[in-house]
mmCIF file of the N, C-alpha and C atoms, coordinates in Angstrom:
data_MODEL
# 
_entry.id   MODEL 
# 
loop_
_atom_site.group_PDB 
_atom_site.id 
_atom_site.type_symbol 
_atom_site.label_atom_id 
_atom_site.label_alt_id 
_atom_site.label_comp_id 
_atom_site.label_asym_id 
_atom_site.label_entity_id 
_atom_site.label_seq_id 
_atom_site.pdbx_PDB_ins_code 
_atom_site.Cartn_x 
_atom_site.Cartn_y 
_atom_site.Cartn_z 
_atom_site.occupancy 
_atom_site.B_iso_or_equiv 
_atom_site.pdbx_formal_charge 
_atom_site.auth_seq_id 
_atom_site.auth_comp_id 
_atom_site.auth_asym_id 
_atom_site.auth_atom_id 
_atom_site.pdbx_PDB_model_num 
ATOM 1   N N  . MET A 1 1  ? 146.446 73.135  147.729 1.00 0.00 ? 1  MET A N  1 
ATOM 2   C CA . MET A 1 1  ? 145.196 72.858  147.202 1.00 0.00 ? 1  MET A CA 1 
ATOM 3   C C  . MET A 1 1  ? 144.174 72.850  148.083 1.00 0.00 ? 1  MET A C  1 
ATOM 4   N N  . LEU A 1 2  ? 144.136 71.825  148.943 1.00 0.00 ? 2  LEU A N  1 
ATOM 5   C CA . LEU A 1 2  ? 143.274 71.069  150.343 1.00 0.00 ? 2  LEU A CA 1 
ATOM 6   C C  . LEU A 1 2  ? 142.749 72.498  150.868 1.00 0.00 ? 2  LEU A C  1 
ATOM 7   N N  . LEU A 1 3  ? 143.973 73.494  150.743 1.00 0.00 ? 3  LEU A N  1 
ATOM 8   C CA . LEU A 1 3  ? 143.396 74.580  151.899 1.00 0.00 ? 3  LEU A CA 1 
ATOM 9   C C  . LEU A 1 3  ? 142.437 75.624  151.076 1.00 0.00 ? 3  LEU A C  1 
ATOM 10  N N  . ILE A 1 4  ? 142.855 75.670  149.884 1.00 0.00 ? 4  ILE A N  1 
ATOM 11  C CA . ILE A 1 4  ? 141.656 76.163  149.251 1.00 0.00 ? 4  ILE A CA 1 
ATOM 12  C C  . ILE A 1 4  ? 140.332 75.658  149.392 1.00 0.00 ? 4  ILE A C  1 
ATOM 13  N N  . LEU A 1 5  ? 140.196 73.921  149.272 1.00 0.00 ? 5  LEU A N  1 
ATOM 14  C CA . LEU A 1 5  ? 138.948 73.569  149.216 1.00 0.00 ? 5  LEU A CA 1 
ATOM 15  C C  . LEU A 1 5  ? 138.539 73.472  150.516 1.00 0.00 ? 5  LEU A C  1 
ATOM 16  N N  . ALA A 1 6  ? 138.761 73.327  151.360 1.00 0.00 ? 6  ALA A N  1 
ATOM 17  C CA . ALA A 1 6  ? 138.603 73.577  152.997 1.00 0.00 ? 6  ALA A CA 1 
ATOM 18  C C  . ALA A 1 6  ? 137.980 75.119  153.128 1.00 0.00 ? 6  ALA A C  1 
ATOM 19  N N  . MET A 1 7  ? 138.485 75.818  153.014 1.00 0.00 ? 7  MET A N  1 
ATOM 20  C CA . MET A 1 7  ? 137.605 77.596  152.782 1.00 0.00 ? 7  MET A CA 1 
ATOM 21  C C  . MET A 1 7  ? 136.941 77.386  151.514 1.00 0.00 ? 7  MET A C  1 
ATOM 22  N N  . VAL A 1 8  ? 136.998 76.743  150.773 1.00 0.00 ? 8  VAL A N  1 
ATOM 23  C CA . VAL A 1 8  ? 135.452 76.996  149.516 1.00 0.00 ? 8  VAL A CA 1 
ATOM 24  C C  . VAL A 1 8  ? 134.427 76.076  150.347 1.00 0.00 ? 8  VAL A C  1 
ATOM 25  N N  . THR A 1 9  ? 134.715 75.204  151.033 1.00 0.00 ? 9  THR A N  1 
ATOM 26  C CA . THR A 1 9  ? 133.648 74.393  151.632 1.00 0.00 ? 9  THR A CA 1 
ATOM 27  C C  . THR A 1 9  ? 133.094 75.065  153.573 1.00 0.00 ? 9  THR A C  1 
ATOM 28  N N  . THR A 1 10 ? 133.945 75.307  153.609 1.00 0.00 ? 10 THR A N  1 
ATOM 29  C CA . THR A 1 10 ? 133.256 76.144  154.801 1.00 0.00 ? 10 THR A CA 1 
ATOM 30  C C  . THR A 1 10 ? 132.512 77.017  154.775 1.00 0.00 ? 10 THR A C  1 
ATOM 31  N N  . ALA A 1 11 ? 133.167 78.069  153.761 1.00 0.00 ? 11 ALA A N  1 
ATOM 32  C CA . ALA A 1 11 ? 132.285 79.010  153.638 1.00 0.00 ? 11 ALA A CA 1 
ATOM 33  C C  . ALA A 1 11 ? 130.924 79.065  152.880 1.00 0.00 ? 11 ALA A C  1 
ATOM 34  N N  . HIS A 1 12 ? 130.853 78.163  151.989 1.00 0.00 ? 12 HIS A N  1 
ATOM 35  C CA . HIS A 1 12 ? 129.265 77.838  151.411 1.00 0.00 ? 12 HIS A CA 1 
ATOM 36  C C  . HIS A 1 12 ? 128.806 76.534  151.774 1.00 0.00 ? 12 HIS A C  1 
ATOM 37  N N  . ALA A 1 13 ? 129.080 75.891  152.617 1.00 0.00 ? 13 ALA A N  1 
ATOM 38  C CA . ALA A 1 13 ? 128.503 75.019  153.270 1.00 0.00 ? 13 ALA A CA 1 
ATOM 39  C C  . ALA A 1 13 ? 126.851 74.375  153.504 1.00 0.00 ? 13 ALA A C  1 
ATOM 40  N N  . ASP A 1 14 ? 126.408 73.624  153.125 1.00 0.00 ? 14 ASP A N  1 
ATOM 41  C CA . ASP A 1 14 ? 125.397 73.968  153.007 1.00 0.00 ? 14 ASP A CA 1 
ATOM 42  C C  . ASP A 1 14 ? 124.404 74.956  152.284 1.00 0.00 ? 14 ASP A C  1 
ATOM 43  N N  . ASN A 1 15 ? 125.119 75.366  151.201 1.00 0.00 ? 15 ASN A N  1 
ATOM 44  C CA . ASN A 1 15 ? 123.860 77.194  150.391 1.00 0.00 ? 15 ASN A CA 1 
ATOM 45  C C  . ASN A 1 15 ? 124.019 76.879  149.426 1.00 0.00 ? 15 ASN A C  1 
ATOM 46  N N  . PRO A 1 16 ? 122.235 76.757  149.320 1.00 0.00 ? 16 PRO A N  1 
ATOM 47  C CA . PRO A 1 16 ? 122.164 76.025  147.804 1.00 0.00 ? 16 PRO A CA 1 
ATOM 48  C C  . PRO A 1 16 ? 122.642 76.718  146.612 1.00 0.00 ? 16 PRO A C  1 
ATOM 49  N N  . ARG A 1 17 ? 122.567 78.346  147.026 1.00 0.00 ? 17 ARG A N  1 
ATOM 50  C CA . ARG A 1 17 ? 123.125 79.256  146.502 1.00 0.00 ? 17 ARG A CA 1 
ATOM 51  C C  . ARG A 1 17 ? 124.674 78.964  145.622 1.00 0.00 ? 17 ARG A C  1 
ATOM 52  N N  . TYR A 1 18 ? 125.040 77.566  145.589 1.00 0.00 ? 18 TYR A N  1 
ATOM 53  C CA . TYR A 1 18 ? 126.274 77.712  145.690 1.00 0.00 ? 18 TYR A CA 1 
ATOM 54  C C  . TYR A 1 18 ? 126.379 76.859  144.776 1.00 0.00 ? 18 TYR A C  1 
ATOM 55  N N  . ALA A 1 19 ? 127.535 76.524  143.791 1.00 0.00 ? 19 ALA A N  1 
ATOM 56  C CA . ALA A 1 19 ? 127.501 74.856  143.421 1.00 0.00 ? 19 ALA A CA 1 
ATOM 57  C C  . ALA A 1 19 ? 129.145 75.241  143.130 1.00 0.00 ? 19 ALA A C  1 
ATOM 58  N N  . GLY A 1 20 ? 130.159 74.227  143.422 1.00 0.00 ? 20 GLY A N  1 
ATOM 59  C CA . GLY A 1 20 ? 131.466 74.005  142.639 1.00 0.00 ? 20 GLY A CA 1 
ATOM 60  C C  . GLY A 1 20 ? 131.487 72.038  142.411 1.00 0.00 ? 20 GLY A C  1 
ATOM 61  N N  . ILE A 1 21 ? 132.986 72.086  141.808 1.00 0.00 ? 21 ILE A N  1 
ATOM 62  C CA . ILE A 1 21 ? 133.441 71.027  141.354 1.00 0.00 ? 21 ILE A CA 1 
ATOM 63  C C  . ILE A 1 21 ? 134.552 70.845  141.487 1.00 0.00 ? 21 ILE A C  1 
ATOM 64  N N  . VAL A 1 22 ? 135.976 70.484  141.958 1.00 0.00 ? 22 VAL A N  1 
ATOM 65  C CA . VAL A 1 22 ? 137.223 70.103  142.080 1.00 0.00 ? 22 VAL A CA 1 
ATOM 66  C C  . VAL A 1 22 ? 137.504 69.242  141.470 1.00 0.00 ? 22 VAL A C  1 
ATOM 67  N N  . VAL A 1 23 ? 138.673 68.301  140.177 1.00 0.00 ? 23 VAL A N  1 
ATOM 68  C CA . VAL A 1 23 ? 138.714 67.587  139.539 1.00 0.00 ? 23 VAL A CA 1 
ATOM 69  C C  . VAL A 1 23 ? 140.365 67.479  139.789 1.00 0.00 ? 23 VAL A C  1 
ATOM 70  N N  . ASP A 1 24 ? 140.508 66.307  140.137 1.00 0.00 ? 24 ASP A N  1 
ATOM 71  C CA . ASP A 1 24 ? 142.454 66.015  139.607 1.00 0.00 ? 24 ASP A CA 1 
ATOM 72  C C  . ASP A 1 24 ? 142.007 65.677  138.427 1.00 0.00 ? 24 ASP A C  1 
ATOM 73  N N  . LEU A 1 25 ? 142.738 66.880  137.605 1.00 0.00 ? 25 LEU A N  1 
ATOM 74  C CA . LEU A 1 25 ? 143.245 66.640  136.082 1.00 0.00 ? 25 LEU A CA 1 
ATOM 75  C C  . LEU A 1 25 ? 143.591 65.790  135.608 1.00 0.00 ? 25 LEU A C  1 
ATOM 76  N N  . ASP A 1 26 ? 145.024 64.513  136.599 1.00 0.00 ? 26 ASP A N  1 
ATOM 77  C CA . ASP A 1 26 ? 145.732 63.372  136.042 1.00 0.00 ? 26 ASP A CA 1 
ATOM 78  C C  . ASP A 1 26 ? 144.918 62.364  136.287 1.00 0.00 ? 26 ASP A C  1 
ATOM 79  N N  . ASN A 1 27 ? 144.351 62.369  137.299 1.00 0.00 ? 27 ASN A N  1 
ATOM 80  C CA . ASN A 1 27 ? 143.282 60.916  137.475 1.00 0.00 ? 27 ASN A CA 1 
ATOM 81  C C  . ASN A 1 27 ? 141.654 61.167  136.658 1.00 0.00 ? 27 ASN A C  1 
ATOM 82  N N  . GLY A 1 28 ? 140.832 62.441  136.974 1.00 0.00 ? 28 GLY A N  1 
ATOM 83  C CA . GLY A 1 28 ? 139.489 62.178  136.731 1.00 0.00 ? 28 GLY A CA 1 
ATOM 84  C C  . GLY A 1 28 ? 138.749 62.073  138.032 1.00 0.00 ? 28 GLY A C  1 
ATOM 85  N N  . GLU A 1 29 ? 139.414 62.089  139.154 1.00 0.00 ? 29 GLU A N  1 
ATOM 86  C CA . GLU A 1 29 ? 139.242 61.685  140.558 1.00 0.00 ? 29 GLU A CA 1 
ATOM 87  C C  . GLU A 1 29 ? 138.141 63.236  140.936 1.00 0.00 ? 29 GLU A C  1 
ATOM 88  N N  . VAL A 1 30 ? 136.244 63.481  141.695 1.00 0.00 ? 30 VAL A N  1 
ATOM 89  C CA . VAL A 1 30 ? 136.212 64.546  142.323 1.00 0.00 ? 30 VAL A CA 1 
ATOM 90  C C  . VAL A 1 30 ? 136.737 64.676  143.822 1.00 0.00 ? 30 VAL A C  1 
ATOM 91  N N  . LEU A 1 31 ? 137.356 65.858  143.541 1.00 0.00 ? 31 LEU A N  1 
ATOM 92  C CA . LEU A 1 31 ? 138.096 65.461  145.149 1.00 0.00 ? 31 LEU A CA 1 
ATOM 93  C C  . LEU A 1 31 ? 136.868 66.553  145.884 1.00 0.00 ? 31 LEU A C  1 
ATOM 94  N N  . TYR A 1 32 ? 136.270 67.401  145.312 1.00 0.00 ? 32 TYR A N  1 
ATOM 95  C CA . TYR A 1 32 ? 135.047 68.054  146.245 1.00 0.00 ? 32 TYR A CA 1 
ATOM 96  C C  . TYR A 1 32 ? 133.849 68.162  144.747 1.00 0.00 ? 32 TYR A C  1 
ATOM 97  N N  . ALA A 1 33 ? 132.569 68.572  145.728 1.00 0.00 ? 33 ALA A N  1 
ATOM 98  C CA . ALA A 1 33 ? 131.962 68.773  144.571 1.00 0.00 ? 33 ALA A CA 1 
ATOM 99  C C  . ALA A 1 33 ? 129.958 69.010  145.938 1.00 0.00 ? 33 ALA A C  1 
ATOM 100 N N  . GLU A 1 34 ? 129.834 70.352  145.286 1.00 0.00 ? 34 GLU A N  1 
ATOM 101 C CA . GLU A 1 34 ? 128.414 70.371  146.066 1.00 0.00 ? 34 GLU A CA 1 
ATOM 102 C C  . GLU A 1 34 ? 127.895 71.300  144.707 1.00 0.00 ? 34 GLU A C  1 
ATOM 103 N N  . ASN A 1 35 ? 126.304 70.786  145.241 1.00 0.00 ? 35 ASN A N  1 
ATOM 104 C CA . ASN A 1 35 ? 124.966 70.890  143.939 1.00 0.00 ? 35 ASN A CA 1 
ATOM 105 C C  . ASN A 1 35 ? 125.578 70.722  143.080 1.00 0.00 ? 35 ASN A C  1 
ATOM 106 N N  . ILE A 1 36 ? 126.352 70.303  142.505 1.00 0.00 ? 36 ILE A N  1 
ATOM 107 C CA . ILE A 1 36 ? 126.400 69.472  140.840 1.00 0.00 ? 36 ILE A CA 1 
ATOM 108 C C  . ILE A 1 36 ? 125.299 68.779  140.223 1.00 0.00 ? 36 ILE A C  1 
ATOM 109 N N  . ASP A 1 37 ? 124.143 68.240  140.530 1.00 0.00 ? 37 ASP A N  1 
ATOM 110 C CA . ASP A 1 37 ? 123.819 67.939  139.817 1.00 0.00 ? 37 ASP A CA 1 
ATOM 111 C C  . ASP A 1 37 ? 122.497 69.830  139.446 1.00 0.00 ? 37 ASP A C  1 
ATOM 112 N N  . ASP A 1 38 ? 122.088 70.178  140.677 1.00 0.00 ? 38 ASP A N  1 
ATOM 113 C CA . ASP A 1 38 ? 121.194 71.419  140.261 1.00 0.00 ? 38 ASP A CA 1 
ATOM 114 C C  . ASP A 1 38 ? 121.370 71.995  139.158 1.00 0.00 ? 38 ASP A C  1 
ATOM 115 N N  . GLN A 1 39 ? 120.249 72.338  138.414 1.00 0.00 ? 39 GLN A N  1 
ATOM 116 C CA . GLN A 1 39 ? 120.661 73.850  137.527 1.00 0.00 ? 39 GLN A CA 1 
ATOM 117 C C  . GLN A 1 39 ? 120.965 74.483  137.625 1.00 0.00 ? 39 GLN A C  1 
ATOM 118 N N  . ARG A 1 40 ? 122.381 75.388  137.210 1.00 0.00 ? 40 ARG A N  1 
ATOM 119 C CA . ARG A 1 40 ? 122.538 76.733  137.493 1.00 0.00 ? 40 ARG A CA 1 
ATOM 120 C C  . ARG A 1 40 ? 122.523 77.267  136.270 1.00 0.00 ? 40 ARG A C  1 
ATOM 121 N N  . TYR A 1 41 ? 122.053 79.352  136.521 1.00 0.00 ? 41 TYR A N  1 
ATOM 122 C CA . TYR A 1 41 ? 122.486 80.190  135.329 1.00 0.00 ? 41 TYR A CA 1 
ATOM 123 C C  . TYR A 1 41 ? 123.189 80.816  135.388 1.00 0.00 ? 41 TYR A C  1 
ATOM 124 N N  . PRO A 1 42 ? 124.226 80.804  134.752 1.00 0.00 ? 42 PRO A N  1 
ATOM 125 C CA . PRO A 1 42 ? 125.453 81.784  134.422 1.00 0.00 ? 42 PRO A CA 1 
ATOM 126 C C  . PRO A 1 42 ? 124.955 83.253  134.996 1.00 0.00 ? 42 PRO A C  1 
ATOM 127 N N  . ALA A 1 43 ? 126.373 83.569  135.754 1.00 0.00 ? 43 ALA A N  1 
ATOM 128 C CA . ALA A 1 43 ? 126.246 85.240  136.300 1.00 0.00 ? 43 ALA A CA 1 
ATOM 129 C C  . ALA A 1 43 ? 126.293 86.256  135.075 1.00 0.00 ? 43 ALA A C  1 
ATOM 130 N N  . SER A 1 44 ? 127.068 85.465  134.070 1.00 0.00 ? 44 SER A N  1 
ATOM 131 C CA . SER A 1 44 ? 127.288 86.484  133.346 1.00 0.00 ? 44 SER A CA 1 
ATOM 132 C C  . SER A 1 44 ? 127.196 85.693  131.554 1.00 0.00 ? 44 SER A C  1 
ATOM 133 N N  . LEU A 1 45 ? 126.097 85.995  130.642 1.00 0.00 ? 45 LEU A N  1 
ATOM 134 C CA . LEU A 1 45 ? 126.113 85.747  129.423 1.00 0.00 ? 45 LEU A CA 1 
ATOM 135 C C  . LEU A 1 45 ? 128.015 85.372  128.791 1.00 0.00 ? 45 LEU A C  1 
ATOM 136 N N  . THR A 1 46 ? 128.353 86.770  128.991 1.00 0.00 ? 46 THR A N  1 
ATOM 137 C CA . THR A 1 46 ? 129.296 87.268  127.886 1.00 0.00 ? 46 THR A CA 1 
ATOM 138 C C  . THR A 1 46 ? 130.579 86.258  128.428 1.00 0.00 ? 46 THR A C  1 
ATOM 139 N N  . LYS A 1 47 ? 130.435 85.792  130.165 1.00 0.00 ? 47 LYS A N  1 
ATOM 140 C CA . LYS A 1 47 ? 131.610 85.607  130.482 1.00 0.00 ? 47 LYS A CA 1 
ATOM 141 C C  . LYS A 1 47 ? 131.670 84.012  130.141 1.00 0.00 ? 47 LYS A C  1 
ATOM 142 N N  . MET A 1 48 ? 130.297 83.370  129.977 1.00 0.00 ? 48 MET A N  1 
ATOM 143 C CA . MET A 1 48 ? 130.112 82.014  129.386 1.00 0.00 ? 48 MET A CA 1 
ATOM 144 C C  . MET A 1 48 ? 130.435 81.779  127.587 1.00 0.00 ? 48 MET A C  1 
ATOM 145 N N  . MET A 1 49 ? 130.283 83.008  126.918 1.00 0.00 ? 49 MET A N  1 
ATOM 146 C CA . MET A 1 49 ? 130.258 82.603  125.552 1.00 0.00 ? 49 MET A CA 1 
ATOM 147 C C  . MET A 1 49 ? 131.862 83.064  125.744 1.00 0.00 ? 49 MET A C  1 
ATOM 148 N N  . THR A 1 50 ? 132.652 83.471  126.614 1.00 0.00 ? 50 THR A N  1 
ATOM 149 C CA . THR A 1 50 ? 134.356 83.663  125.828 1.00 0.00 ? 50 THR A CA 1 
ATOM 150 C C  . THR A 1 50 ? 134.996 82.299  126.525 1.00 0.00 ? 50 THR A C  1 
ATOM 151 N N  . LEU A 1 51 ? 134.598 81.856  127.313 1.00 0.00 ? 51 LEU A N  1 
ATOM 152 C CA . LEU A 1 51 ? 134.685 80.397  128.143 1.00 0.00 ? 51 LEU A CA 1 
ATOM 153 C C  . LEU A 1 51 ? 134.604 79.203  126.779 1.00 0.00 ? 51 LEU A C  1 
ATOM 154 N N  . TYR A 1 52 ? 133.202 79.880  126.090 1.00 0.00 ? 52 TYR A N  1 
ATOM 155 C CA . TYR A 1 52 ? 133.040 78.533  125.061 1.00 0.00 ? 52 TYR A CA 1 
ATOM 156 C C  . TYR A 1 52 ? 133.779 78.311  124.685 1.00 0.00 ? 52 TYR A C  1 
ATOM 157 N N  . LEU A 1 53 ? 134.207 79.969  123.574 1.00 0.00 ? 53 LEU A N  1 
ATOM 158 C CA . LEU A 1 53 ? 135.422 80.265  122.680 1.00 0.00 ? 53 LEU A CA 1 
ATOM 159 C C  . LEU A 1 53 ? 136.177 80.015  122.601 1.00 0.00 ? 53 LEU A C  1 
ATOM 160 N N  . THR A 1 54 ? 136.889 80.103  124.031 1.00 0.00 ? 54 THR A N  1 
ATOM 161 C CA . THR A 1 54 ? 138.313 80.134  124.177 1.00 0.00 ? 54 THR A CA 1 
ATOM 162 C C  . THR A 1 54 ? 138.498 78.450  123.736 1.00 0.00 ? 54 THR A C  1 
ATOM 163 N N  . PHE A 1 55 ? 137.648 77.441  124.518 1.00 0.00 ? 55 PHE A N  1 
ATOM 164 C CA . PHE A 1 55 ? 137.135 75.803  124.950 1.00 0.00 ? 55 PHE A CA 1 
ATOM 165 C C  . PHE A 1 55 ? 137.863 76.186  123.395 1.00 0.00 ? 55 PHE A C  1 
ATOM 166 N N  . GLU A 1 56 ? 136.709 76.259  122.455 1.00 0.00 ? 56 GLU A N  1 
ATOM 167 C CA . GLU A 1 56 ? 136.934 75.403  120.530 1.00 0.00 ? 56 GLU A CA 1 
ATOM 168 C C  . GLU A 1 56 ? 137.904 75.911  120.536 1.00 0.00 ? 56 GLU A C  1 
ATOM 169 N N  . ALA A 1 57 ? 138.910 77.259  120.310 1.00 0.00 ? 57 ALA A N  1 
ATOM 170 C CA . ALA A 1 57 ? 139.530 77.348  120.234 1.00 0.00 ? 57 ALA A CA 1 
ATOM 171 C C  . ALA A 1 57 ? 141.057 76.853  120.231 1.00 0.00 ? 57 ALA A C  1 
ATOM 172 N N  . LEU A 1 58 ? 140.944 76.569  120.983 1.00 0.00 ? 58 LEU A N  1 
ATOM 173 C CA . LEU A 1 58 ? 142.018 75.684  121.624 1.00 0.00 ? 58 LEU A CA 1 
ATOM 174 C C  . LEU A 1 58 ? 141.887 73.980  121.436 1.00 0.00 ? 58 LEU A C  1 
ATOM 175 N N  . GLU A 1 59 ? 140.462 73.371  121.140 1.00 0.00 ? 59 GLU A N  1 
ATOM 176 C CA . GLU A 1 59 ? 140.288 71.728  120.576 1.00 0.00 ? 59 GLU A CA 1 
ATOM 177 C C  . GLU A 1 59 ? 140.683 72.480  119.547 1.00 0.00 ? 59 GLU A C  1 
ATOM 178 N N  . GLU A 1 60 ? 140.242 73.247  118.665 1.00 0.00 ? 60 GLU A N  1 
ATOM 179 C CA . GLU A 1 60 ? 140.981 73.821  116.605 1.00 0.00 ? 60 GLU A CA 1 
ATOM 180 C C  . GLU A 1 60 ? 142.233 73.832  116.646 1.00 0.00 ? 60 GLU A C  1 
ATOM 181 N N  . GLY A 1 61 ? 142.795 74.260  117.774 1.00 0.00 ? 61 GLY A N  1 
ATOM 182 C CA . GLY A 1 61 ? 144.229 74.673  117.689 1.00 0.00 ? 61 GLY A CA 1 
ATOM 183 C C  . GLY A 1 61 ? 144.133 76.052  116.523 1.00 0.00 ? 61 GLY A C  1 
ATOM 184 N N  . THR A 1 62 ? 143.269 76.841  117.337 1.00 0.00 ? 62 THR A N  1 
ATOM 185 C CA . THR A 1 62 ? 143.723 78.770  116.470 1.00 0.00 ? 62 THR A CA 1 
ATOM 186 C C  . THR A 1 62 ? 144.312 79.043  117.640 1.00 0.00 ? 62 THR A C  1 
ATOM 187 N N  . LEU A 1 63 ? 144.346 78.365  119.295 1.00 0.00 ? 63 LEU A N  1 
ATOM 188 C CA . LEU A 1 63 ? 144.534 79.226  120.504 1.00 0.00 ? 63 LEU A CA 1 
ATOM 189 C C  . LEU A 1 63 ? 145.410 77.971  121.179 1.00 0.00 ? 63 LEU A C  1 
ATOM 190 N N  . ARG A 1 64 ? 146.775 78.726  121.800 1.00 0.00 ? 64 ARG A N  1 
ATOM 191 C CA . ARG A 1 64 ? 147.485 77.874  122.657 1.00 0.00 ? 64 ARG A CA 1 
ATOM 192 C C  . ARG A 1 64 ? 147.472 78.484  123.953 1.00 0.00 ? 64 ARG A C  1 
ATOM 193 N N  . LEU A 1 65 ? 147.850 77.649  124.505 1.00 0.00 ? 65 LEU A N  1 
ATOM 194 C CA . LEU A 1 65 ? 147.695 77.629  126.456 1.00 0.00 ? 65 LEU A CA 1 
ATOM 195 C C  . LEU A 1 65 ? 149.011 78.961  126.796 1.00 0.00 ? 65 LEU A C  1 
ATOM 196 N N  . ASP A 1 66 ? 149.810 78.711  126.020 1.00 0.00 ? 66 ASP A N  1 
ATOM 197 C CA . ASP A 1 66 ? 150.992 79.234  126.476 1.00 0.00 ? 66 ASP A CA 1 
ATOM 198 C C  . ASP A 1 66 ? 150.931 80.656  124.982 1.00 0.00 ? 66 ASP A C  1 
ATOM 199 N N  . GLN A 1 67 ? 150.361 81.405  124.714 1.00 0.00 ? 67 GLN A N  1 
ATOM 200 C CA . GLN A 1 67 ? 150.369 82.164  123.360 1.00 0.00 ? 67 GLN A CA 1 
ATOM 201 C C  . GLN A 1 67 ? 149.607 83.309  124.751 1.00 0.00 ? 67 GLN A C  1 
ATOM 202 N N  . PRO A 1 68 ? 150.466 84.359  124.159 1.00 0.00 ? 68 PRO A N  1 
ATOM 203 C CA . PRO A 1 68 ? 150.036 85.709  124.678 1.00 0.00 ? 68 PRO A CA 1 
ATOM 204 C C  . PRO A 1 68 ? 148.966 86.252  124.469 1.00 0.00 ? 68 PRO A C  1 
ATOM 205 N N  . LEU A 1 69 ? 148.273 86.685  124.641 1.00 0.00 ? 69 LEU A N  1 
ATOM 206 C CA . LEU A 1 69 ? 146.834 87.188  124.576 1.00 0.00 ? 69 LEU A CA 1 
ATOM 207 C C  . LEU A 1 69 ? 147.084 88.815  123.786 1.00 0.00 ? 69 LEU A C  1 
ATOM 208 N N  . PRO A 1 70 ? 146.495 89.922  123.194 1.00 0.00 ? 70 PRO A N  1 
ATOM 209 C CA . PRO A 1 70 ? 146.708 91.140  122.830 1.00 0.00 ? 70 PRO A CA 1 
ATOM 210 C C  . PRO A 1 70 ? 145.811 92.162  124.036 1.00 0.00 ? 70 PRO A C  1 
ATOM 211 N N  . VAL A 1 71 ? 145.797 93.025  124.620 1.00 0.00 ? 71 VAL A N  1 
ATOM 212 C CA . VAL A 1 71 ? 144.944 93.455  125.653 1.00 0.00 ? 71 VAL A CA 1 
ATOM 213 C C  . VAL A 1 71 ? 145.496 95.034  125.247 1.00 0.00 ? 71 VAL A C  1 
ATOM 214 N N  . SER A 1 72 ? 143.892 95.450  124.837 1.00 0.00 ? 72 SER A N  1 
ATOM 215 C CA . SER A 1 72 ? 144.126 96.773  124.229 1.00 0.00 ? 72 SER A CA 1 
ATOM 216 C C  . SER A 1 72 ? 144.465 97.660  125.461 1.00 0.00 ? 72 SER A C  1 
ATOM 217 N N  . ARG A 1 73 ? 145.461 98.519  125.651 1.00 0.00 ? 73 ARG A N  1 
ATOM 218 C CA . ARG A 1 73 ? 145.688 99.893  126.626 1.00 0.00 ? 73 ARG A CA 1 
ATOM 219 C C  . ARG A 1 73 ? 144.842 100.474 127.365 1.00 0.00 ? 73 ARG A C  1 
ATOM 220 N N  . LEU A 1 74 ? 143.430 100.600 126.847 1.00 0.00 ? 74 LEU A N  1 
ATOM 221 C CA . LEU A 1 74 ? 142.394 100.811 127.435 1.00 0.00 ? 74 LEU A CA 1 
ATOM 222 C C  . LEU A 1 74 ? 142.264 99.769  128.461 1.00 0.00 ? 74 LEU A C  1 
ATOM 223 N N  . CYS A 1 75 ? 142.016 98.648  128.531 1.00 0.00 ? 75 CYS A N  1 
ATOM 224 C CA . CYS A 1 75 ? 141.586 97.475  128.306 1.00 0.00 ? 75 CYS A CA 1 
ATOM 225 C C  . CYS A 1 75 ? 142.953 96.979  129.954 1.00 0.00 ? 75 CYS A C  1 
ATOM 226 N N  . GLY A 1 76 ? 144.103 97.196  129.263 1.00 0.00 ? 76 GLY A N  1 
ATOM 227 C CA . GLY A 1 76 ? 144.939 96.864  130.556 1.00 0.00 ? 76 GLY A CA 1 
ATOM 228 C C  . GLY A 1 76 ? 145.061 98.465  131.518 1.00 0.00 ? 76 GLY A C  1 
ATOM 229 N N  . ARG A 1 77 ? 144.351 98.756  131.244 1.00 0.00 ? 77 ARG A N  1 
ATOM 230 C CA . ARG A 1 77 ? 144.213 100.758 132.373 1.00 0.00 ? 77 ARG A CA 1 
ATOM 231 C C  . ARG A 1 77 ? 143.366 99.959  133.290 1.00 0.00 ? 77 ARG A C  1 
ATOM 232 N N  . GLN A 1 78 ? 141.966 99.265  132.745 1.00 0.00 ? 78 GLN A N  1 
ATOM 233 C CA . GLN A 1 78 ? 140.993 98.706  133.781 1.00 0.00 ? 78 GLN A CA 1 
ATOM 234 C C  . GLN A 1 78 ? 141.496 98.599  134.760 1.00 0.00 ? 78 GLN A C  1 
ATOM 235 N N  . ALA A 1 79 ? 140.897 98.308  136.434 1.00 0.00 ? 79 ALA A N  1 
ATOM 236 C CA . ALA A 1 79 ? 141.220 97.359  137.321 1.00 0.00 ? 79 ALA A CA 1 
ATOM 237 C C  . ALA A 1 79 ? 139.966 95.926  136.900 1.00 0.00 ? 79 ALA A C  1 
ATOM 238 N N  . ARG A 1 80 ? 139.287 96.309  136.030 1.00 0.00 ? 80 ARG A N  1 
ATOM 239 C CA . ARG A 1 80 ? 138.107 95.072  135.623 1.00 0.00 ? 80 ARG A CA 1 
ATOM 240 C C  . ARG A 1 80 ? 137.734 95.195  133.696 1.00 0.00 ? 80 ARG A C  1 
ATOM 241 N N  . CYS A 1 81 ? 138.088 94.530  133.434 1.00 0.00 ? 81 CYS A N  1 
ATOM 242 C CA . CYS A 1 81 ? 137.941 94.860  132.050 1.00 0.00 ? 81 CYS A CA 1 
ATOM 243 C C  . CYS A 1 81 ? 137.528 93.337  131.128 1.00 0.00 ? 81 CYS A C  1 
# 
């Protein structure tokens, strides 16, 4: 994980276009933070809404982290779907 952190910090160091945060989920310690208080616009509203609905479903218990999710054949054949 530290290697990934080092690569991210080197690639985007001092670039105001990028923001990032890495948090140790065991204790809440922030391991890396860059431009975390600056206003950012999501790269894709669809992606943000998918995340929002996913976290909502996890909280409600209608979705589990170990639950398989169905994917259409068309989507499964796509490089990106």
